[in-house]
Backbone as a ProteinNet text record, in pm:
[ID]
protein_1_A
[PRIMARY]
MALMIVPFASSQDPDALSRLPDLHLPHLQALLGRLQPQPLSDPALDEDSPHLPHEWALAQAMGVQRTDAHAAECGLPWAAAHSNAPSEPHAWFTPCHYQIGMDHVRLIPATDLALNAEHSQALCLALAALCHEDGIDLRWLSANRWLARGEALRGVASLSLDRVSGRSIQTHHLHQSPGLKRLHNEAQMLFYTHAAHDERVAQGLLPINGFWLSAAGACAPPLAAWPKPVVLDGLRTFALRGDWAGWAQAWRDLDATLAEPLARVQAGQALSLTLCGERHSQTWQTPNPSASPWRERWQGLWRRAPTLSAVLKAL
[TERTIARY]
1771.6	1826.2	1852.9	1970.6	2012.4	1976.6	1880	1785.8	1808.2	1900.4	1964.7	1887.1	1865.5	1818.4	1922.9	1830	1950.7	1831.1	1801.3	1735.5	1795.8	1762.6	1731.9	1954.8	1940.6	2056.7	2052.8	1960.8	1974	1818.4	1880.2	1759.1	1696	1603.4	1582.5	1647.5	1720.1	1781.2	1905.9	1922	1987.9	2154.7	2109	2277.2	2342.8	2216	2260	2291.3	2151.1	2209.6	2303.7	2402	2523.1	2671.4	2628.9	2679.8	2678.8	2626.5	2664.6	2764.5	2758	2917.9	3025	3072.6	3166.7	3191.5	3052.3	3047.8	3163.3	3224.1	3301.3	3253.8	3176.8	3128.1	3168.2	3273.4	3295.6	3290.1	3251.2	3193.8	3043.6	2937.8	2829.2	2816.2	2932.8	2921.9	2934.9	3048.2	3081.5	2920.9	2854.6	2769	2673.8	2587.6	2478.5	2515.2	2654.3	2691.5	2677.9	2693	2644	2518.8	2458.2	2271.8	2185.2	2076.6	2009.2	1854.4	1870.7	1801.8	1582.2	1490.6	1372.7	1283	1194.4	1089.9	1097.8	1007.7	985.5	838.7	844.5	704.3	636.7	690.6	577.3	630	465.4	416.2	554.8	554.9	609	566.3	659.5	582.7	622.8	521.1	522.2	527.3	523.2	530.1	394.9	325.1	202.3	189.1	275.2	314.3	257.7	216	216.6	393.9	494.2	603.4	675.1	834.3	889.8	921	1006.6	1023	1089.2	1195.3	1235.1	1161.4	1056.2	978.5	837.3	813	727.9	866	988.5	989.1	1059	1078.3	1087.1	947.2	871.6	703.8	681.6	669.8	741.5	783.2	896.6	981.3	953.7	868.2	813.3	700.9	604.6	419	379.7	413	355	240.2	128.9	-56.3	-109.2	-157.9	-318.4	-372.2	-467.7	-590.8	-718.1	-710.8	-818.2	-770.8	-667.9	-629.1	-615.3	-586.8	-562.4	-438.5	-333.5	-187.5	-108.3	-201	-140.1	-226.8	-291.9	-352.3	-364.2	-292.6	-318.6	-171.2	-76.9	24.8	26.5	161.4	166.2	169.3	114.4	79.3	179.6	335.6	443.2	450.4	360.6	336.6	294.8	195.1	99.6	203.5	265.1	345.9	491.3	439.1	604.2	507.8	434.5	367.9	362.3	293	246.5	77.7	17	-107.2	-135.5	-71.5	-68.3	-211.3	-280.4	-456.7	-535.9	-513.7	-533.9	-474.6	-528	-491.7	-332.8	-253.8	-138	-89.6	-51.9	80.1	164.6	304.6	355.9	340.3	391.4	388.1	529.2	588.8	775.5	702.5	744.7	819.6	890.4	888.2	953.3	922	975.4	1006.8	894.6	815.6	790.1	781.8	904.2	939.2	854.8	798.7	744.7	767.9	763.1	780.3	684.2	729.2	589.7	534.4	571.3	464	475.6	557.6	561.9	597.3	603.5	605.4	695.5	788.9	873.5	937.8	935.3	976.1	1059.3	1106.3	1252.1	1202.5	1251.6	1254.9	1280.8	1258.7	1314.9	1509.9	1503.7	1696.8	1756.8	1728.1	1783.9	1784.9	1699.6	1709.4	1757.7	1835.3	1897	1809.1	1697.5	1568.1	1604.3	1675.8	1639.1	1567.6	1628.9	1495.2	1404.7	1460.5	1424.6	1302.8	1358.3	1216.4	1128.6	1179.5	1036.9	962	1041.1	921.9	867.5	852.8	780.1	679	729.8	615.9	516	579.6	492.5	370.3	435.4	330	240.6	281.8	180	101.3	135.7	37.5	-54.6	27.4	-69.5	-237.1	-203.2	-347.6	-398.2	-384.2	-476.6	-545.8	-448.6	-454.7	-619.6	-533.4	-688.4	-823.9	-845.8	-899.8	-991.1	-923.2	-977.8	-991.8	-925.9	-933.6	-821.4	-705.5	-563.3	-499.8	-420.3	-303.2	-210.7	-124.4	31.4	129.3	205.3	329.1	528.5	565	664.1	746	844.9	937.1	1049.1	1090.3	1199.7	1190.9	1309.1	1323.4	1271.6	1271.6	1250.3	1123.2	1043.2	962.8	864.7	717.2	631.1	530.4	452.4	318.3	232.5	187.2	-42.6	-106.4	-174.8	-287.5	-433.6	-504.6	-645.9	-738.4	-857.5	-970.1	-982.3	-947.4	-932.8	-837.9	-720.8	-614.2	-699	-766.5	-803.6	-851.1	-779.3	-860	-734.4	-647.2	-634.9	-492	-480.9	-402.3	-307.7	-126.7	-37.9	97.1	141.1	284	391.1	453.6	603.2	682.5	802.9	864.8	956	1017.2	1126.6	1068.1	904.2	892.6	892.5	888.7	846.7	939.1	1058.9	1202.2	1223	1281	1347.4	1265.6	1153.1	1064.8	940.9	936.5	806.9	697.3	609.8	489.8	348.2	232.9	106	17.9	-20.1	-76.7	-157.2	-258.1	-339.1	-293.6	-141.5	-66.4	-96.9	-120.2	-94.5	-264.2	-359.7	-488.1	-568.9	-557.7	-575.5	-781.8	-743.7	-948.5	-952.1	-1114.6	-1107.8	-1040	-1040.6	-1028.7	-887.5	-781.8	-650.1	-579.3	-717.6	-655.9	-629.6	-815.4	-771.4	-636.3	-590.3	-525.3	-366.8	-336.3	-223	-228.1	-367.6	-375.1	-308.9	-396.9	-371.3	-195.4	-180.2	-44.8	66.1	30	133.1	162.9	-1.1	12.2	76.8	45	94.2	260.7	242.7	457.7	476.6	413.4	518.9	485.4	349.3	373.5	459.8	544.6	541.2	702.5	748.9	923.1	991.8	960.7	1048.5	1160.1	1004.2	986.8	1099.4	1099.8	1228.8	1320.5	1375.5	1481.5	1542	1501.7	1562.3	1584.2	1547	1560.7	1646.3	1642.6	1796.8	1921.9	1869.3	1983.5	2044.3	1970.3	1984.5	1972.1	1822.6	1809.3	1646	1609.4	1489.9	1332.2	1258	1223.9	1106.3	1024.3	956.8	861	759.3	637.9	535.8	527.9	481.7	487.9	400	406.9	412.1	465.7	377.1	387.4	234.6	184.1	203.3	256.8	245.6	248.1	270.5	222.6	122.1	45.9	-131.5	-184.1	-245.7	-350.4	-336.1	-412.2	-398	-335.2	-235.7	-156.2	-256.4	-240.7	-283.8	-195.2	-199.7	-129.9	-140.2	-64.7	54.3	164.5	240	337	468	420.2	575.8	642.3	613.3	719.6	816	780.8	882	977.7	1068.9	1227.2	1346.9	1437.7	1484	1621.4	1540.2	1617.8	1706.2	1860.9	1932.2	1944.6	1908.6	1891	2000	2088.2	2180.4	2193.5	2177.5	2094.4	2137.9	2337.4	2444.7	2426.9	2309.9	2268.6	2196.2	2091.7	1944.8	1990.8	2084.8	2107.6	2159.1	2248.9	2251.8	2154	2072.8	2001.1	1854.5	1885.7	1720.1	1771.6	1937.2	1941.2	2003.3	1999.4	1993.5	2192.6	2306.5	2413.4	2455.3	2455.9	2494.1	2610.4	2702.8	2877.3	2879.7	2826.1	2818.7	2721.3	2668	2585.1	2681.6	2721.4	2828.2	2964.7	3007.7	3077.7	3090.3	2940.4	2844.2	2809.2	2804	2803.2	2967	3040.8	3207.9	3198.9	3154	3178.8	3076.3	2925.7	2895.4	2944.2	3039.1	3043.6	3152.1	3231.6	3331.1	3292.8	3144.9	3061.8	2992.8	3052.9	2956	3042.4	3182.6	3314.5	3231.6	3267.2	3176.8	3052.3	2955.7	2830.5	2871.9	2957.8	3025.6	3076.7	3146.3	3263.4	3184.3	3044.3	2954.8	2901.9	2885.5	2766.7	2886.7	3047.5	3128.6	3130.7	3101.7	3164	2998.8	2887.8	2825.8	2632.7	2659	2564	2446.1	2310.7	2143.7	2206.2	2152.6	2183.4	1990.8	2009.5	1880.6	1875.9	1973.2	1955.7	1874.7	1814.8	1744.1	1739.3	1804.2	1865.5	1682.6	1707.6	1570.1	1588.2	1559.1	1548.6	1409.7	1412	1300.9	1144.2	1146.7	1034.6	1005.8	1126.2	1110.1	1175.9	1209.7	1343.8	1317.9	1439.3	1446.6	1560.9	1510.1	1585.1	1675.8	1797.4	1857.3	1895.5	1840.4	1840.6	1971	2032.3	2103.4	2070.7	2078.2	2020.2	1973.1	1868.9	1811.8	1910.8	2015	2109.7	2040.1	1929.4	1858.3	1839.7	1890.5	1858.9	1962.2	1944.5	2052.5	2176.6	2290.8	2414.6	2399.7	2409.1	2418	2314.6	2137.3	2108.2	2097.7	2215.3	2234.6	2354.8	2414	2553.3	2481.8	2374.9	2333.8	2300.8	2200.6	2133	2257.7	2397.9	2475.2	2555.2	2559	2610.7	2487	2345.7	2263.9	2224.9	2282.6	2286.7	2385.4	2483.7	2590.5	2605.2	2542.9	2510.1	2526	2390.2	2372	2457.1	2489.1	2631.6	2541.4	2646.4	2572.4	2521.2	2570.6	2498	2363.9	2348	2206.8	2144.8	2185.4	2147.3	2000.1	2112.8	2114.8	1977.5	1995.8	1910.3	1772.9	1768.3	1636.5	1543.3	1598.5	1543.5	1425.4
303.8	350	496	451.4	626.7	651.9	772.3	755.4	871	844.9	880.9	907.9	1018.1	1046.2	1137.3	1141.7	1185	1210.4	1340.7	1373.1	1435.9	1350.7	1381.3	1292.7	1224.7	1077.5	1060.8	1087.2	1027.4	1119.3	1160.8	1219.3	1168.1	1154.1	1107.8	1185.4	1300.5	1378.5	1300.6	1329.8	1235.7	1287.9	1367.3	1426.1	1408.6	1376.4	1315.9	1161.2	1111.7	955.5	918	969.1	1015.4	991.4	1076	1108.3	985.7	808.4	786.5	678.1	604.5	536.7	555.1	695	704.3	778.8	777.8	843.3	723	732.3	669.7	700.7	615.6	645.4	576.9	533.4	411.8	434.8	492.6	450.9	431.7	500.3	476.8	331.4	261.1	119.6	29.6	44.8	3.7	-40	59.9	111.1	46.8	41.2	-0.6	-217.8	-212.4	-366.8	-427.8	-392.7	-427.9	-362.1	-264.3	-282.8	-398.9	-384.5	-492.4	-365.4	-383.9	-341.2	-363.6	-289.2	-307.9	-259.9	-351.6	-359.6	-191.4	-119.1	-29.7	-20.9	107.5	112.9	208.7	330.5	426.9	395.5	404.3	385.5	544.5	508	587.6	697.7	810.3	948.5	1034.6	1113.8	1143	1300.3	1388.4	1533.3	1601.1	1500.1	1542	1529.4	1456.3	1377.2	1476.4	1566.3	1703.2	1718.7	1612.9	1638.1	1523.2	1509.8	1417.8	1325.1	1201.2	1089.5	1112	1242.2	1278.9	1264.3	1393.1	1450.5	1341.2	1266.5	1190.6	1057.5	1024.6	970.3	1036.8	1171.4	1220.5	1260.4	1267.6	1240.6	1152.5	1056.1	875.9	884.4	926.8	907.6	982.6	1083.3	1192.1	1245.8	1136.9	1079.3	1229	1270.8	1373.4	1365	1392.4	1327.3	1413.6	1492.5	1549.4	1504.1	1573.4	1515.8	1539.4	1536.4	1452.3	1352.9	1295.1	1153.5	1209	1296.1	1326.1	1387	1343.4	1348.1	1362.7	1224.4	1183.9	1284.7	1347.8	1423.3	1576	1584	1764	1831.9	1705.6	1753.4	1743.2	1769.2	1748.7	1858.3	1857.8	2029	1999.7	2041.6	2096.1	2228.8	2312.1	2417	2422	2316.5	2332	2228.7	2126.9	2016.8	2109.7	2237.3	2360.6	2437.8	2521.2	2565.7	2563.5	2630.9	2631.6	2564.6	2545.1	2517.2	2431.6	2305.2	2226.8	2164.7	2150.5	2120.9	2258.3	2370.5	2462.6	2492.4	2466.9	2465.2	2543.5	2571.4	2673	2643.2	2744.2	2695.9	2848.3	2780.6	2890.9	2903.5	3074.6	3183.2	3176.8	3158.3	3145.5	3273.2	3399.9	3505.9	3428.9	3419.7	3400	3501.4	3455.6	3585.5	3395.7	3463.4	3356	3409	3314.7	3390.9	3301.8	3435	3398.4	3385.3	3218.9	3190.2	3175.8	3170.4	3191.2	3052.5	2976.2	2852.7	2772.9	2832.5	2806.6	2885.6	2897.1	2980.9	2909.7	2976.3	2908.8	2936.1	2931.1	2916.7	2904.7	3100.1	3082.3	3109.8	3040.6	3065	3185.4	3210.9	3348.6	3301.2	3138.3	3117.7	3157	3170.7	3239.6	3322.9	3435.2	3524.3	3685.5	3622.6	3730.3	3829.2	3783.1	3874.1	3919.8	4011.8	4072.7	4076.3	4082.6	4072.8	4198.4	4327.3	4430.9	4418.2	4384.9	4389.4	4288.8	4169.5	4072.4	4072.8	4153.1	4229.5	4299.6	4407.4	4541.8	4423.3	4310.9	4271.7	4128.1	4099.2	4019.5	4131.2	4203	4297.8	4331	4419.4	4484.7	4388.2	4206.2	4119.4	4046	4103.2	4049.5	4140.2	4260.9	4340.5	4265.7	4195.2	4128.7	4004	3930	3801.3	3808.6	3915.4	3960.5	3962.3	4001.1	4009.9	3861.5	3764.3	3624	3571.6	3626.1	3548.8	3440.2	3507.1	3497.3	3527.6	3516.3	3565.3	3529	3657.2	3580.6	3635.6	3607.4	3624.6	3593.9	3681.5	3691.6	3560.9	3484.8	3457.6	3439	3425.6	3454.1	3571.6	3585.5	3645	3545.5	3458.4	3347.6	3259.7	3264.1	3197.3	3307.2	3250.2	3348.4	3212.1	3227.2	3124.3	3235.1	3082	3153.2	3039.4	3131.5	3056.8	3059.9	3029.7	3065.2	2925	2929.1	2803.6	2798.4	2938.6	2923.2	2857.2	2780.4	2691.3	2545.8	2539.9	2398.3	2307.3	2185.4	2094.8	2149.9	2250.7	2347.4	2184.8	2213.6	2125.5	2178.4	2154.1	2197.7	2165.9	2198	2111.7	2141.6	2074.2	2144.3	2182.7	2303.4	2381.8	2395.6	2213.6	2124.2	2024.6	1983	2021.2	2118.7	2210.4	2312.9	2406	2423.2	2517.7	2510	2612.4	2604.2	2508.5	2464	2383.4	2463.8	2414.1	2501.7	2395	2544.7	2501.7	2499.8	2449	2457.7	2584	2660	2774.5	2710.8	2668.2	2540.2	2495.8	2485.5	2484.4	2570.1	2692.5	2840.8	2864.1	2797.6	2772.5	2708.8	2685.9	2590.2	2656.3	2714.4	2773.5	2886.7	2946.8	3095.8	3178	3224.6	3260.9	3312.9	3197.5	3215.8	3228.5	3223	3247.5	3390.4	3420.3	3650.5	3694.5	3617.2	3658.3	3596.7	3520.1	3606.8	3630.9	3682.4	3798.6	3888.2	3936.2	4064.2	4079.1	3981.5	3944.2	4003.9	3963.1	3987.7	4194.7	4200.4	4340.7	4457.9	4430.9	4493.9	4500.4	4372.8	4343.4	4473.2	4477.6	4491.1	4716.3	4772.6	4895	4903.5	4793.8	4830.7	4890.7	4942.5	5012.1	4952.6	4819.9	4682.3	4655.7	4603.2	4626.4	4731.3	4808.7	4928.5	4945.1	4895.6	4938.8	4776.1	4627.2	4554.5	4529.7	4595.5	4676.8	4721.9	4793.4	4900.7	4860.1	4752.1	4676.1	4542.7	4556.8	4410.6	4344.8	4284.8	4176.9	4138.4	4018.8	3997.6	4000	4101.3	4143.7	3992	4015.1	3937.8	4023.8	3890.2	3896.4	3840.4	3767.5	3679.2	3584.7	3427.5	3385.3	3254.6	3117.3	2978.6	2970	2933.2	2882.8	2712.4	2684.2	2509.9	2489.7	2316.1	2187.6	2305	2326.1	2360.8	2194.7	2287.6	2179	2186.2	2096.4	2065.8	1939	1912.9	1796.9	1731.3	1614.6	1505.3	1474.6	1477.6	1447.9	1324.9	1265.9	1313.1	1388	1474.5	1553.5	1512	1428.4	1512.8	1393.3	1276.8	1123.7	1138.4	1283.5	1261.1	1233.6	1081	1093.4	1219.1	1221.2	1290.8	1253.3	1216.1	1219.6	1257.6	1254.8	1331.9	1353	1383.7	1497.2	1531.3	1493.6	1531.4	1614.2	1719.7	1784.7	1858.7	1796.8	1886.5	1834.9	1767.3	1737.8	1823.9	1941.1	2012.7	2101.7	2178.8	2316.8	2288	2186.5	2101	2074	1998.2	1929.1	2018.7	2110.5	2152.5	2290.3	2377.2	2393.5	2358.5	2219.2	2180.6	2125.5	2169.2	2175	2021	1970.4	1786.1	1769.3	1856.4	1861.6	1876	2010.3	2028.6	1943.5	1835.1	1731	1636.2	1604.7	1499.8	1501.7	1591	1630.7	1685.5	1705.7	1695.3	1615.2	1472.5	1352.6	1298.6	1293.3	1299.9	1333.5	1483.9	1470.2	1463.6	1452.1	1372.2	1263.3	1138	1020.9	1036.2	1131.9	1120.5	1166.5	1227.3	1217.4	1125.3	1023.3	906.2	773.1	828	774.3	757.2	806.6	830.2	704.6	733	622.5	495.3	474.3	352.9	272.8	347.9	346.3	276.4	358.6	272.6	166.8	172.6	1.9	-121.6	-50.2	-178.5	-191.7	-135.1	-119.7	-232.2	-200.1	-318.6	-181.8	-61.1	37.2	22.4	60.8	50.2	182.5	157.9	244.1	209.1	318.6	356.2	404.1	375.9	483.6	483.5	564.6	628.4	700	652.1	743.3	741.8	896.3	979.5	1033.6	961.4	1043.1	1110.3	1085.3	1155.3	1062.1	982.8	844.8	774.8	716.9	664.9	669.5	600.2	599.2	512	416.8	325.7	329.1	247.3	212.9	84	126.8	29.7	23.1	-81.4	-88.4	-237.4	-176.5	-289.8	-428.3	-520.6	-667.6	-692.5	-792	-796.5	-879.9	-900.2	-960.2	-1153.7	-1167.9	-1273.1	-1345.6	-1359.7	-1416.7	-1495.3	-1614	-1660	-1640.5	-1675.2	-1658	-1663.2	-1811.5	-1851.1	-1788.9	-1718.4	-1630.2	-1529.9	-1461.6	-1345.9	-1356.9	-1451.2	-1456.7	-1428.3	-1524.4	-1497.9	-1382.1	-1368.7	-1228.9	-1102.1	-1120.4	-1027.7	-1003	-1171.1	-1250.1	-1112.7	-1117.3	-1095.5	-928.2	-838.9	-720.6	-622.4	-695.9	-699.9	-700	-742.8	-755.6	-685.4	-560.8	-408.8	-340.8	-274	-201.5	-64.2	18.1	116.7	246.9	261.1	336.5	249	100	82.8	85.2	107.7	104.1	279.5	370	531.7	525.3	449	494.2	436.2	344.5	284.4	426.1	507.9	567.5	645.9
1124.8	1040.2	926.8	861.7	824.3	713.3	631	495.3	464.5	347.4	199	75.3	37.4	-76	-159.6	-282.9	-393.6	-499.9	-469.4	-581.4	-743.7	-815.1	-952.5	-1002.4	-982.9	-1005.2	-1138.7	-1212.7	-1351.6	-1449.3	-1557.4	-1637	-1781.4	-1857.3	-1979.5	-2083.5	-2062.6	-2095.5	-2224.6	-2347.1	-2460.4	-2383.1	-2351.2	-2368.3	-2177.7	-2122.8	-1979.1	-1942	-2038.7	-2080.2	-2180.9	-2210.7	-2312.9	-2189.8	-2116.8	-1996.1	-1866.8	-1880.2	-1797.4	-1817.8	-1964	-1927.7	-1915.7	-1872.8	-1857.5	-1701.3	-1636.2	-1502.1	-1395.8	-1340.5	-1286.6	-1107.1	-1034.4	-900.2	-805.3	-790	-704.9	-566	-517.4	-396.7	-391.7	-497.3	-480.1	-545.8	-600.1	-664.6	-554.9	-460.4	-344.7	-280	-267.1	-178.8	-220	-378.9	-431.8	-429.2	-430.2	-456.2	-298.8	-148.5	-19.5	26.2	-31.2	-19.4	-121.8	-90.1	-140.1	-219	-269.8	-422.2	-389.8	-338.2	-335.7	-439.8	-425.5	-554.1	-538.2	-702.3	-709.5	-652.6	-605.7	-484.8	-592.1	-654.2	-728.4	-874.8	-955.2	-1124.9	-1191.3	-1257.4	-1387.9	-1384.6	-1363.3	-1389.9	-1521.4	-1575.1	-1666.4	-1660.5	-1740.2	-1757.9	-1676.1	-1676.2	-1608.4	-1466.2	-1420.8	-1246.7	-1200	-1112.6	-996.9	-955.9	-915.6	-888.1	-946.8	-904.6	-971	-825.7	-848.3	-791.7	-643.7	-641.1	-483.9	-431.5	-481	-373.2	-359.7	-382.5	-333.8	-234.9	-277.3	-181.6	-79	-69.2	36.3	177.5	79.2	134.7	210.4	152.6	204.8	328.2	366.6	438.7	497.8	510.3	612	665.5	619.8	632.7	584.8	509	436.9	334.9	373	272.8	279.3	167.5	240.4	252.9	330.9	388	286.1	179.4	67	-10.5	41.2	-35.4	-188.6	-251.4	-398.1	-404.4	-340.4	-365.1	-528.8	-564.4	-724.4	-828.2	-774.9	-898.1	-858.5	-731.7	-711.1	-655.5	-593.4	-566.2	-397.5	-329.8	-202.3	-141.5	-5.5	69.4	148.8	31.2	174.7	252.3	156.8	237.2	347.4	347.5	483.4	584.6	510.4	637.9	694.6	635.1	678.4	758.3	772.8	859.5	1032.9	1071.1	1174.5	1233	1135.2	1094.3	994.6	1006.6	902.4	906.2	940.3	872	816.8	766.7	709.2	565.3	450.5	340.4	310.3	270.1	191.3	108.7	56.3	-94.3	-67.4	-162.7	-166.9	-298.5	-312.1	-393.5	-457.5	-544.9	-645.8	-713.4	-673.7	-780.5	-870.7	-1003.9	-1141.9	-1293.4	-1343.5	-1509.2	-1609.8	-1630.7	-1759.6	-1865.5	-1998.1	-2119.6	-2185.8	-2276.2	-2350.4	-2512.1	-2516.2	-2684	-2839.5	-2899.7	-3009.2	-2958.5	-2922	-2879	-2778	-2695.8	-2556.6	-2420.6	-2317	-2193.9	-2124.3	-2096.7	-2020.9	-1870.4	-1738.2	-1568.6	-1602.8	-1539.8	-1447.9	-1344.2	-1276.6	-1139.9	-1035.9	-921.6	-849.2	-822.1	-745.5	-775.8	-887.2	-1044.5	-1085.7	-1149.1	-1069.9	-1118.4	-1038.8	-912.9	-863.5	-795.5	-741.4	-699.4	-561	-499.1	-381.8	-282.8	-119.4	-32	-79.3	-67.1	-85.4	-225.5	-336.7	-435.3	-415.3	-382.4	-346.7	-214.2	-100.1	-18.2	-18.1	-161.6	-208.5	-319.6	-377.4	-477.1	-375.1	-298.8	-175.5	-170.2	-92.8	12.5	-106.7	-211.4	-326.9	-353	-386.4	-404.8	-300.1	-213.4	-57.9	-70.3	-79.3	-108.1	-189.9	-334.5	-431.4	-366.2	-299.6	-236.1	-133.9	-27.3	37	3.9	-137.7	-207.6	-216	-246	-200.4	-127	11.1	135.8	168.3	63.2	110.9	181.3	249.4	383.2	258.2	202.3	256.2	287	309.9	387	348.5	347.7	334	383.9	313.6	333.6	295.9	235.3	167.5	12.5	-41.3	-115.7	-258.5	-204	-314.4	-297.1	-202	-132.9	-68.3	-110.5	5.1	55.2	149.1	191.6	177.9	147.3	128.6	194.8	277.9	347.1	344.1	307.1	271.7	258.5	266	197.7	52.4	-48.5	-160.2	-189.9	-151.3	-185.5	-154.8	-89.8	-24.1	-202.9	-188	-282.3	-503.5	-430.3	-576.4	-624.1	-760.4	-804	-877.1	-775.4	-858.5	-872.7	-955.3	-1012.3	-927.3	-909.4	-812.1	-887.1	-804.4	-849.2	-920.8	-873.4	-947.9	-1104.2	-1081.7	-1213.9	-1311.1	-1288	-1415.3	-1444.4	-1332.1	-1388.7	-1422.6	-1537.4	-1662.8	-1781.9	-1781.6	-1879.5	-1910.8	-2067.6	-2103.5	-2066.5	-2003	-1925.7	-2056.7	-2019	-2061.1	-1984.2	-2032.4	-2014.3	-1878.9	-1892.3	-1786.5	-1676.3	-1676.7	-1549.1	-1464.7	-1516.2	-1441.3	-1374.2	-1456.9	-1339.7	-1309.4	-1144	-1101.2	-1050.9	-1102.6	-1019.4	-1119.9	-1132.7	-1167.6	-1110.5	-978.3	-887.7	-881.1	-879.5	-907.4	-1056.1	-1142.9	-1289.5	-1267	-1244.3	-1206.8	-1134.9	-1055.7	-951.6	-1003.5	-1132.2	-1179.9	-1324.7	-1369.4	-1513.7	-1394.9	-1276.3	-1186.1	-1144.5	-1106.1	-1073.2	-1229.6	-1293.9	-1404.4	-1453.3	-1431.6	-1455.1	-1377.7	-1213	-1088.6	-1105.1	-1132.3	-1127.4	-1281.8	-1291.6	-1446	-1444.1	-1365.5	-1317.9	-1163.7	-1161.2	-1012.6	-1012.3	-910.8	-944.6	-946.1	-886	-860.6	-1024.2	-1091.2	-1263.4	-1334.1	-1310.8	-1391.4	-1327.5	-1186.8	-1123.9	-1170.3	-1220.7	-1216.3	-1369	-1500.4	-1641.7	-1633.8	-1566.3	-1547	-1530.7	-1451.3	-1398.3	-1499.9	-1577.5	-1698.3	-1660.3	-1537.9	-1460.9	-1540.4	-1589.6	-1585.4	-1516.1	-1558.4	-1444.8	-1379.1	-1288.8	-1162.1	-1279.6	-1375.8	-1420.5	-1398.5	-1290.4	-1239.6	-1108.3	-1071.4	-979.8	-973.9	-974.1	-973.5	-792.7	-816.9	-703.1	-703	-582	-589.1	-422.1	-428.9	-254.6	-210.9	-309	-212.4	-158.3	-74.8	-7.1	188.3	219	414.6	415.5	517.2	514.4	670.2	681.9	731.3	867.5	968.5	1049.6	1061.1	1170.4	1197.5	1202.4	1180.9	1177.4	1275.3	1404.7	1526.8	1505	1433.5	1434	1259.5	1236	1082.5	1089.8	996	1037.5	941.7	987.5	945.5	837.5	694.8	605.2	545.4	534.1	445.7	253	260	94.9	101.3	-18.9	-98.9	-265.1	-194.4	-363	-419	-417	-525.9	-667.6	-707.5	-864.8	-899.5	-816	-841.9	-945.5	-907.1	-935.8	-1112.7	-1105.1	-1290	-1346.9	-1301	-1353.6	-1424.3	-1352.7	-1367.2	-1469.9	-1495.6	-1588.5	-1712.4	-1689.5	-1829.9	-1864.1	-1745.3	-1797.5	-1773.6	-1823.9	-1797.2	-1789.9	-1812.4	-1809	-1692	-1664.4	-1464.7	-1399.6	-1423.2	-1294	-1310.7	-1427	-1504.9	-1328	-1350.2	-1253.4	-1101.7	-1108	-973.7	-909.1	-983.9	-951.9	-863.1	-953.1	-900.3	-747.1	-766.1	-657.6	-524.6	-555.3	-452.3	-374.9	-488	-453.9	-370.1	-347	-292.1	-160.1	-100.8	61.1	14.4	-46.4	15.2	41.4	54.5	120.7	298.9	268.6	478.4	507.1	437.5	471.5	428.7	375.7	274.1	421.3	479	551.7	730.8	704.9	817.7	786.2	637	611.5	582.6	570.2	626.4	757	855.2	983	1028.2	962.6	982.6	1021.3	988.4	1050.7	936.2	977	884.4	797.8	654.5	565.6	456.8	400.4	297.7	232.6	58.4	13.9	-130.8	-140.3	-249.7	-405.5	-520.9	-590.4	-680.7	-725.3	-795.3	-954.2	-998.9	-1154.8	-1217.6	-1328.8	-1361.1	-1354.9	-1369.4	-1382.9	-1278.5	-1214.3	-1073.3	-967	-859.3	-747.3	-715.5	-698.5	-670.4	-473	-430.2	-277.3	-252.1	-217.7	-166.7	-14.2	-2.2	160.8	226.3	344.2	401.5	396.5	379.2	430.1	579.2	494	701.9	727.6	849	923.4	868.6	939.5	968.6	831.8	766.1	604.5	614.4	511.4	477.1	382	450.1	411.8	270.2	194.3	128.9	-2.5	32.2	-15	-53.6	90	56.6	-40.4	-59.5	-164.6	-293.2	-291	-490.2	-473.6	-397.5	-416.5	-443.3	-371.1	-412.8	-561.8	-493.4	-706.6	-801.3	-799.7	-870.4	-856.9	-790.7	-789.5	-832	-803.3	-886.4	-1025.2	-1111.4	-1200.4	-1277.1	-1291.4	-1351.7	-1357	-1445.7	-1455.8	-1359.5	-1334	-1291.2	-1359.9	-1496.7	-1643	-1624.1	-1570.3	-1643.1	-1505.5	-1406.9	-1309.8	-1285.7	-1370.4	-1318.5	-1498.7	-1568.6	-1739.3	-1683.5	-1597.7	-1544	-1517.5	-1388.1	-1322.8	-1408.2
[MASK]
+++++++++++++++++++++++++++++++++++++++++++++++++++++++++++++++++++++++++++++++++++++++++++++++++++++++++++++++++++++++++++++++++++++++++++++++++++++++++++++++++++++++++++++++++++++++++++++++++++++++++++++++++++++++++++++++++++++++++++++++++++++++++++++++++++++++++++++++++++++++++++++++++++++++++++++++++++++++++++

């Protein structure tokens, strides 16, 4: 069965909700009419949950879980899962800019900061020396992501980058342990005095003044039999930036790509489609071919009853 996941399919932002009634998505509507809704498998998530529903849905599809079984409180160990030694504690460090307000701190991730590879590598190398003092090995992966590894990261609670990007965060979310609190503070001073700071300011760019730690922990085996879900990620950027007009247009663009999976379902192929909002994920699957035709007919009438707007608003 093909697996498809749509992150940021809905939002509780009033502007996003106001656009749902006018969101015309014919291919998605047709797919939901042919697929059977599954019971909600996740609890309602709030702003203190370490991940968003699409991250839980993806972890379930790929068999990703922590060795200490505390994913609900501490988060999912994505960094370890994508490493060569998943049984050892890892985390992702994301260079970022903390925008300090009168009563809040807003996190702007590297993806929105035009951070080039040269500056990113230089900052990572400088921070690696501090990390080494805490037994953490820090390695550069890309301009927007660095990989940390070490026992200090075992059992650490962390909110995902999708959970905090562009949003007001609480300062206690930064300090997962006394050692990491010190590392956050020292990184701020280190980056402020680094040559990359002045170069970015001279270019009119926001400086990198910290990092965000996410996806911490060790990953439980096995990992070999991961399914390969298709993640339709075209809504992410607009949702994280709060650009709901762009998000609505991105939904229309994404809907056009659903013409092909709709045709496959109409031809008898199996599909699982998961739509994810801020509180819930909802999965629809190809009906069981052994079920009674009359039962399917009545279920089909029930499935088509909710409007698409109502379906998305419930996520």
